[in-house]
Short mmCIF file of the C-alpha atoms (twelve columns), coordinates in Angstrom:
data_MODEL
# 
_entry.id   MODEL 
# 
loop_
_atom_site.group_PDB 
_atom_site.id 
_atom_site.type_symbol 
_atom_site.label_atom_id 
_atom_site.label_alt_id 
_atom_site.label_comp_id 
_atom_site.label_asym_id 
_atom_site.label_seq_id 
_atom_site.Cartn_x 
_atom_site.Cartn_y 
_atom_site.Cartn_z 
_atom_site.pdbx_PDB_model_num 
ATOM 1   C CA . MET A 1   13.296  -63.523 -2.103 1 
ATOM 2   C CA . THR A 2   13.406  -66.645 -0.004 1 
ATOM 3   C CA . THR A 3   10.713  -68.371 2.025  1 
ATOM 4   C CA . ILE A 4   12.143  -68.899 5.520  1 
ATOM 5   C CA . GLY A 5   8.966   -69.802 7.380  1 
ATOM 6   C CA . THR A 6   5.477   -71.238 7.180  1 
ATOM 7   C CA . PHE A 7   2.594   -70.293 9.435  1 
ATOM 8   C CA . ARG A 8   -1.078  -70.971 10.074 1 
ATOM 9   C CA . LYS A 9   -3.615  -68.626 11.605 1 
ATOM 10  C CA . SER A 10  -4.743  -69.430 15.154 1 
ATOM 11  C CA . GLY A 11  -7.419  -66.923 16.187 1 
ATOM 12  C CA . SER A 12  -5.831  -63.495 15.752 1 
ATOM 13  C CA . ASP A 13  -2.306  -64.950 16.050 1 
ATOM 14  C CA . TYR A 14  -0.036  -66.994 13.766 1 
ATOM 15  C CA . VAL A 15  1.824   -70.204 14.667 1 
ATOM 16  C CA . GLY A 16  4.571   -71.847 12.630 1 
ATOM 17  C CA . GLU A 17  8.270   -72.326 12.139 1 
ATOM 18  C CA . ILE A 18  11.289  -70.463 10.796 1 
ATOM 19  C CA . VAL A 19  14.069  -72.435 9.092  1 
ATOM 20  C CA . THR A 20  17.317  -71.115 7.600  1 
ATOM 21  C CA . LEU A 21  20.784  -72.651 7.314  1 
ATOM 22  C CA . SER A 22  21.633  -71.443 10.828 1 
ATOM 23  C CA . LEU A 23  18.203  -71.127 12.490 1 
ATOM 24  C CA . GLN A 24  15.580  -73.782 13.109 1 
ATOM 25  C CA . ALA A 25  12.794  -72.473 15.330 1 
ATOM 26  C CA . LYS A 26  9.579   -74.433 15.815 1 
ATOM 27  C CA . ASN A 27  6.450   -73.220 17.613 1 
ATOM 28  C CA . VAL A 28  7.083   -69.605 16.636 1 
ATOM 29  C CA . ARG A 29  4.126   -67.445 17.633 1 
ATOM 30  C CA . ILE A 30  3.244   -64.069 16.140 1 
ATOM 31  C CA . VAL A 31  0.881   -62.622 18.729 1 
ATOM 32  C CA . ARG A 32  -1.376  -59.603 18.201 1 
ATOM 33  C CA . GLU A 33  -0.477  -56.706 20.503 1 
ATOM 34  C CA . THR A 34  -3.548  -55.820 22.567 1 
ATOM 35  C CA . SER A 35  -2.555  -52.252 23.379 1 
ATOM 36  C CA . THR A 36  -0.399  -50.138 21.113 1 
ATOM 37  C CA . PRO A 37  0.750   -46.875 22.728 1 
ATOM 38  C CA . HIS A 38  1.089   -45.015 19.407 1 
ATOM 39  C CA . GLU A 39  0.530   -45.538 15.679 1 
ATOM 40  C CA . THR A 40  4.140   -46.513 14.921 1 
ATOM 41  C CA . ALA A 41  4.219   -49.224 17.611 1 
ATOM 42  C CA . PRO A 42  4.258   -52.874 16.498 1 
ATOM 43  C CA . SER A 43  0.889   -54.533 15.926 1 
ATOM 44  C CA . HIS A 44  2.307   -57.968 16.860 1 
ATOM 45  C CA . ARG A 45  5.117   -59.510 18.947 1 
ATOM 46  C CA . VAL A 46  7.107   -62.596 17.882 1 
ATOM 47  C CA . PHE A 47  7.896   -65.340 20.422 1 
ATOM 48  C CA . VAL A 48  9.711   -68.669 20.535 1 
ATOM 49  C CA . GLY A 49  8.660   -70.227 23.827 1 
ATOM 50  C CA . ARG A 50  8.797   -67.398 26.373 1 
ATOM 51  C CA . ALA A 51  11.524  -65.486 24.527 1 
ATOM 52  C CA . GLU A 52  10.455  -62.469 22.493 1 
ATOM 53  C CA . ILE A 53  12.538  -62.474 19.307 1 
ATOM 54  C CA . GLY A 54  10.880  -59.732 17.300 1 
ATOM 55  C CA . ALA A 55  8.011   -57.496 16.368 1 
ATOM 56  C CA . ALA A 56  5.682   -57.059 13.397 1 
ATOM 57  C CA . TRP A 57  3.774   -54.198 11.848 1 
ATOM 58  C CA . ALA A 58  0.548   -54.519 9.850  1 
ATOM 59  C CA . ARG A 59  1.023   -53.186 6.310  1 
ATOM 60  C CA . HIS A 60  -1.046  -52.824 3.134  1 
ATOM 61  C CA . SER A 61  0.608   -53.290 -0.281 1 
ATOM 62  C CA . ALA A 62  0.012   -51.152 -3.369 1 
ATOM 63  C CA . GLU A 63  -1.773  -54.196 -4.857 1 
ATOM 64  C CA . GLY A 64  -4.265  -54.175 -1.974 1 
ATOM 65  C CA . ARG A 65  -2.803  -57.108 0.001  1 
ATOM 66  C CA . ASP A 66  -2.558  -57.046 3.772  1 
ATOM 67  C CA . TYR A 67  0.671   -58.463 5.222  1 
ATOM 68  C CA . LEU A 68  2.929   -58.251 8.275  1 
ATOM 69  C CA . SER A 69  6.397   -56.706 8.139  1 
ATOM 70  C CA . LEU A 70  8.637   -58.457 10.708 1 
ATOM 71  C CA . LYS A 71  11.906  -57.564 12.389 1 
ATOM 72  C CA . LEU A 72  13.494  -60.570 14.105 1 
ATOM 73  C CA . ASP A 73  16.485  -60.184 16.401 1 
ATOM 74  C CA . ASP A 74  18.274  -62.252 19.010 1 
ATOM 75  C CA . PRO A 75  21.697  -62.057 20.688 1 
ATOM 76  C CA . SER A 76  22.748  -65.125 18.657 1 
ATOM 77  C CA . PHE A 77  22.086  -63.304 15.324 1 
ATOM 78  C CA . THR A 78  24.872  -61.309 13.680 1 
ATOM 79  C CA . ALA A 79  22.237  -58.809 12.477 1 
ATOM 80  C CA . ALA A 80  18.478  -58.382 12.574 1 
ATOM 81  C CA . ILE A 81  16.395  -60.296 10.023 1 
ATOM 82  C CA . TYR A 82  13.672  -58.440 8.119  1 
ATOM 83  C CA . ALA A 83  10.892  -60.427 6.450  1 
ATOM 84  C CA . ASN A 84  7.248   -60.199 5.381  1 
ATOM 85  C CA . LEU A 85  4.416   -62.594 6.213  1 
ATOM 86  C CA . PHE A 86  2.029   -63.058 3.275  1 
ATOM 87  C CA . ASP A 87  -1.103  -65.160 2.940  1 
ATOM 88  C CA . ASP A 88  -0.262  -67.999 0.638  1 
ATOM 89  C CA . ILE A 89  -3.015  -70.494 -0.080 1 
ATOM 90  C CA . VAL A 90  -6.224  -71.812 1.405  1 
ATOM 91  C CA . LEU A 91  -5.785  -75.387 2.628  1 
ATOM 92  C CA . GLU A 92  -8.415  -78.101 2.908  1 
ATOM 93  C CA . GLY A 93  -11.098 -77.145 5.395  1 
ATOM 94  C CA . GLY A 94  -10.637 -73.448 4.624  1 
ATOM 95  C CA . GLU A 95  -7.482  -73.020 6.728  1 
ATOM 96  C CA . GLU A 96  -5.063  -70.403 5.370  1 
ATOM 97  C CA . SER A 97  -1.318  -70.908 4.981  1 
ATOM 98  C CA . PHE A 98  1.128   -68.013 5.328  1 
ATOM 99  C CA . SER A 99  4.724   -67.718 4.075  1 
ATOM 100 C CA . LEU A 100 7.461   -65.729 5.792  1 
ATOM 101 C CA . VAL A 101 9.551   -64.261 2.969  1 
ATOM 102 C CA . TRP A 102 13.013  -62.782 3.441  1 
ATOM 103 C CA . SER A 103 14.835  -60.601 0.955  1 
ATOM 104 C CA . ARG A 104 18.247  -58.998 1.297  1 
ATOM 105 C CA . PRO A 105 17.964  -55.333 2.290  1 
ATOM 106 C CA . ASN A 106 18.788  -52.741 -0.369 1 
ATOM 107 C CA . GLY A 107 22.059  -50.882 -0.068 1 
ATOM 108 C CA . ARG A 108 24.208  -53.900 0.719  1 
ATOM 109 C CA . ARG A 109 27.675  -53.530 -0.705 1 
ATOM 110 C CA . SER A 110 28.895  -56.159 -3.105 1 
ATOM 111 C CA . ALA A 111 31.981  -58.179 -2.263 1 
ATOM 112 C CA . GLU A 112 35.149  -56.704 -3.668 1 
# 
């Protein structure tokens, strides 16, 4: 697992950045969806500026932790990126920090 982003809560949304070897996106916003048409619809949308680059679904872990499961995609990506946003620590003044954690999907073939 690799941390590819850091976020802070801003109202019901999250604001932060995503950094990998090939992607450096600042002012990334994970915005709560105000109307979800059905239960499998995303609970949040992910934006960089005006461009929507993904969606997120609210999840609850077996350990009782709430988190967001994100799917990020863009025409410049070779494939979609899947990651989870977890609460990390409480900063000075009571502000929470959140980490966006990526892990390679299961089922990937090894190089031959």
